[in-house]
Each structure stands twice: as C-alpha cells, then as structure tokens.
N, C-alpha and C positions, 0 to 999 in steps of 0.2 A: 273339431270345430264346424258351426254349422255352416250353410251353403250363403256366406256374406252376400255374394252377388245376387243369388236368386232372391233375396231380400228385396232388391231395388225393385222387382216384376211389381211392387205397390204402386209404381208410378206407370204414368201411362207408355202405350208401346213406343209412341212417338219421340218419347226422350230416353230411349234405352241408349240410342249411341252416345249421347252425351254422356251416361253415367257408365259407359265403357272406355271413354277418354279418360273421365272423371277417376275411375277407379283403377283402370289400367286393365281390366278384367272382362275380356269377352263373354256372351252369354253363348250355350252350346249351340252349333252350328249357325250363329249369326254371321253373317256377310260384310263387309266394310261398308259403309256409306260413300266415301271417299278413299280413291287410291290415287295417291300422291306419287309422280315420276319425282327422279331425283331433282330436276331443275325445279318442279313447282315446290316442292318441299324446300330446296335452298331458298328460293324467292320470299314464301311465306317466312322463314327464319330469320330472313336479312330486314325483312320489312318490319318484322317486329324488333328486332333489337335497333337498327336504326331509329324506327318510330320512337322508341321508348327513348334513345339519345335523345333526338330531336325534343320530344314533351318535354323531358327533364330540363334541358337548356333553356328552351323558352320560358319555361315556369320562373327557371332561378332568376333570368335573364331580364325578363320583362314584369314578374312580381304583379301580376293580374292577380283578381280576386280569387280566392282560392287556390293560389299558386301553388300552396303546401299540398292539396290534396292531387293538384297535377303532378308534382313533384314524386309522389309516392307512387302514382299509377306509372310514371316514366321509370320508375325502377324497377316494377314489376316487369314491364315489358322488357326493359333490358336485360335485365337478370335471365328472364325466361330464355329469351333468344342467344343470350351469350352461353348457356349452360348447354342449348341445343346443339348450338355450332359445335361445342366442342365433343360434347358427349354422344352425338349423332352422326353428324357431318363428318368431322374429323375422325372419329370412330371406325364408322362404316369405310371410308377414303384410306386408311392405314390396312383396314382388312381388304381393300381392293375390289370393294363390292357396293361402292357409292353410286358412280355413273356408269360403270363399265367400261371406262376408258383409263388406262393407269395413270396417263398425263394430265388428263384432267382430276382424277383423283388427287394426284400430288397439289396441283396447282388449289384446287378448294380447300384442300388440308392447311397449307400454306396460309392461304388468304384467312382463313375463319381463326385460326391461331395468331396470326398479326392483329385482328380486329380486336381481339380479347386479351393483347400483351401476354400472351400464353407461352408455353415453352414450344420449341421449335416441331413444327411436323414431325422431321425426324427424329426427334427425342421422344416424343410422345409413342413413336411406333415401336421404338428399342424397348421402351419400358414395358407396352402394351404386348404388342403383335409376338415380340422376339423371346418377352421373358414369360410374362404374365400367362400367355396361353399354352406356355410347354408343360406337359406332363409332370415331369420333375421338378419343376418350379411352382405349380398353379396352388396358391392359398400355404406356402410353406413360409418358414421364416425367411428364404430367399426369394419371396415374392415382391417385387419394388413395392406396392401398397402396405405388405406389411412390415418392411423395413422402414417406410414412412411414419408407419405407428410406432414400431418402436422408438423412432427416434423423437417421437413427441411426448414418449414415456407411457404410452398404452402397453403394456408387459404381462406374459403369461403369468398365472398362479396369483395376479391380483383379483380381488372380490369385485364383484358387480359393482359394489357402491362405490368402491375405489375409482371404478374404471369409469363410471359415471361421473363422480367429482372429478375426475382428471381430465373428463370431456368438457366439462364446463370451463375448467381453468385454461385449455388452450381454446375454447372460443374466445375467452376475452384476453389470451396472452398476446401482447406488442410482440413476440419473440417469433410467435407462430406464424404471424403475418409478415415479420422484417425477413425472415428467412425465405418462406415462399414465394413474397413478392419479388426478393431479390433475386432468388433463383430465376424466376422470369424474366426478369432484366437481363440478368447474365445471358440468358441461352438466347436472347432477341439481339442483343449486343455485340455477340460474337461467332457468329454462324453466317456464314456465306453473304456475298454482295448485296444480292438481290433482297434476301431477308431483312439485312440492315437498312436499306433502302426502305422499303416497305414499312419497317417500323418506324423510321425515322420522319416519315411523310407523315405517319398516323398520328405518332406522338407530338409530332413538332404541329400539326393544328391544333390538338387540344391545349399543348403547352403556350400557343399565340394568344389564348382567348383571352389572358388579362390585359393583353395591350389594344385591344379593340372592341370587344364588346364589353356592353356595361353589364356591372356585376361579374366580371370576364373569372375571375379569381374564385369567388364562390361557384360559378358554374362548372370550372373544371375540378373543384373537388367534388361536387354536390351530384352532378349530372354524368361526370364519368369514372373518376378515382375512385368514388364509394360503390357504386355497383359494379364497375367493371372488373376491379381490382379485389377491393376488399369483401364485399359480399359475395362475390362468386367465389373467392376463396375459402368462406365458411360453407357455402353450398357444397364445394367440393369434399371439404371435410366430412360434412354429414353424410354425402353418399359412399365414399370411401368406408365408412364405421359401419353401413348397413349393406353393402355392397355382395359381400359374400361373410360366410362364418369362417373366417381366416381361422387356422391353422386345426381345423376339423382334420383328423386323420383320414390320410385315402385309404381307399377300397380297393386292395390288389385285383379284387375279381371283377370290378367293371372296365370295358373295352375302352377304347380312346374317344368315342363318341360321350361317354356317360361318364368319364372319371371325376368332373367337376360337380356332379350331381349330389354328393353328401354336403359340400359346401355351400350349395346356391339353392335358394328359393325365390319364385318371384314376389318382389315388393308390392303390395297391391295399397292403393290409399283408400279407405272407407272404413265404414262401420255397419253391423245389420240394421235396417230399418224397425223401427217400432214396428212391431206385430198388431196384429187386427185384433179388436174385441178387448182391449185392456181398458180397465175402469176411466174414467173420464179425467181424474186426477193423475194417476200413473201415466197415462196416453201424454198429458201435456208435459209433465216433466219429462218423458223418453224422448218427445219430439224437439223439446228445448234444447235437450243434451244433445239428441242427434244433430241438430241445426248448428249448434254453437261448433261441435266437433268439426262437422262438414267445412265451415266457411273459415274459422279462424286456425284449423289444423290440417284436414285432409287438403282441400284445395290449396293451400299454398304451400304444402309438400309436393302435390302434383306438379304445382308450375313452376317451382322454385329450386326442388332438389331432385325430384324422380322423375326427372323430364323424357320427354321423347319415348323411345323404345325401353328405357329402364326398368319400368313395372316387370316387363317380361325378360330379363336378362337372364333368365334360366334357359329360355329356348335359344338364345344367341348364342351361348355356349354349348348348347346341343348341337347346334346349326350355325355355327359361324360364318359360313359361306352364302347363309341363305340370302335370295332378294326379295324377302317378305319383310325386310326392316321397316318399311312404311307401315306396314299393316301388321305389326308383330303380335300384338294382343288377338288379332282374330287367327292368326297362322299357328299361335301356341294352342288356343283351344281347338283349332282344326285338328292339329297331333294328336290331342286328350280324346276329340269325337272319334278317331281314327281308332283307336284301341289299340295301335301297333306302335306306342311310343318309348319300349323301354322301360326303365324303372320309374315309378309312380311321380308324376310332379308334386312339390311342395311349395305351398305360399304362405307368407306373413302379411297379415294387414297391418298397418302402419306404421311409418316411417321410424318413431322411438321403438316400437317393438322389433322391427329387425337390428336396428343398433343393439338393444339388449339382446337378442339373441347371439349377436357376436360376441358380446360382454362374457354372454353365459359360457360361451364354448372357450374363450380364451382364459377366464378364471379357472378351468377346468384343466388347463394345460400344465405339465409341471414346468418351474422356470428354466432347468436346466433337462428337461426330458427331450427324448425323441420327437423333434416337433416335425418331421419330415413323414412320419408313417410309414 
C-alpha cells in the first residue's frame, strides 16, 4: 500500500492537524496541536452530546424553517458524543487511566453509561477488562465480542459474501435491536440503587416530554430514542465488526505486550489524494471521487463509528496503561518514529475494508476447528 497519509501533504501545512484528526493517522514526528486533560476532554464530549440532544429536540418541537436539517445535525452531534463517551471515557475509566483517580473514574464511567442507557459500568468492565484483554481469551471464541457475533449468525467458514449479506440483514433486523436494547434496559433496571435512581431520573425526563412539550412524543422518539438507542447500537455493531480480525490464530512467540498484534491493525479513515500531473479529465474524475468518498464515507465513519482514539486501537493494545490516550495518533506515530516498537504496525484504510478483513479471517477458520490457536 502506498503511504496514504503522506498523500495528504498536497494540502497546506496548516491543514495537517485537521487531516490527522480526520484520518486518525499522524505524520512522522508531528506533535499534537491540542493536549486535552481528562476534564477538558470530558467537557467537550458532554457539550457535543447534550448540544446535539438540545438541537434535535428544539428542531422537532419548534418546527422552525429547515428544522429537518437541524435535526440531522443534532443526530450527528448526539451520536458522536454518545459513542465517544462509551468508547473513550468509559473505556479509559475501566482501565483506570481516565482521571488518575479510581473513584472519579468509576463515577464518570457510571455517568456516561447512564446518559447512554448503556450497560452498567461494571458489566462493561467485566466484558472488556476482565475478559477481552486476557491473553487466553483475546480474539478467540471465548472473547465476548466474538460470542456476540456468533449469536447474530456471523460464523466461521462462512464465505465473505455470506458474511456481508449477514451483516446487512442484521443491520435491518428488529431482533438485533430488540435483543441489544433489551439487554441495556435490563442492566439499568437490575443493578444498584444509585444506578437505578440515575437511570430513572434521566429516562423519566425524556419520557415526560409528551406531557408538557409541543410535539413531545415526536421529540422523544426522534431526538433521543433514535440516535441514543438505535443508531448507537448500529454504530457499535459496525465498530465491533472491524475492531479486530477475530479468530486470527494466536502467535505463541509473541510476548505479553504484543500478543494482540496478529489480530489488530489501525483503522484509518481516508483514501489517497489524487496525484499531481494527471491529465485534466482524469484529475477532475479523481478529485470528484476523492471528495465524494471523503464527505459521504470517511468523515461520517470517523465521526460516528471510529471515534476518539479508536483509529489507533492497535496502540492501545500494545500500551493499555498509557496516559497518552487523548493524543493516541501522535503517540502511536512517536512509537513508530522511535524505531523500537517491536513487531511492525499494520493499518487498514477505510471502515468497510476493516470489516472485510475480519470477514476474510473468519471465512478461513474451520467451523469446528481449533479456534483458540
């Protein structure tokens, strides 16, 4: 593969930090423009999430001119904030690397999972920290994400074509949403007094809208239930399908830092920028294709699925206790620049290419074979 990130050097230097965020890939020796603390990161994320909810709710309730466009903008903000709260804030909190204070980590882990009507922080920790990160379980059939995919019919030895058809069927499956949303509700209703109280307050506020807000029922469904419950569940599935090359055979020669390397690549969002010197017609076609792909595929992927530090998830698995999670793209590149990073880093460009990579791996695993490796 050509150096996709280097092709973005066709754009001015002052835009390069934007392209690092948009693609998830830093340039060699590039330093962060902004260094968030855990508090500023949380503030920005909460403002994005709550601002999106407020924009959507106002649009649906007030029905001002072009309210439909405002609603879509609100969905983007809400979903971006929602997924970042789970995949970055709660994730770092369960690794005890969010604030540096275990009690604060737990508080924010519970807070953001309540705001998302997500499974409790303890359940998230047990799935991810206590199981997914164990060497004997990672990416095997015992790994909770793999069991989740098995449950919805993504099975070893299925062809890539069948796996893709299965994916689109699950995207549209009422059973998928019923099972996953039911699990989230059960988790909130059956765990701990304070957790149930927080859930009751937050859910109760939204459920009260039909009684006092103009177009309250529509506001409840369009501004809250659709983005926070259903679209976030679809985003979670897309993320899980491309997060790792599940069922990749383990390499016993890798030590405890690098045992995840064979199944883990960076997921970057972008495509090579058209080369200089193309004939006018080919250049116009190349730029049109690149712009359409960037605006309607890669940027939505980055904002709504591969959020926060997820593009550099391979760096997280090499250094799960790093404090550099707010600048993960630069930290990963710094590790590469050092030349002392162990096995080579690998990368996939494009969200669906990452999913296809996982499907290719799964299709090559025998149905009843040794999945543990």
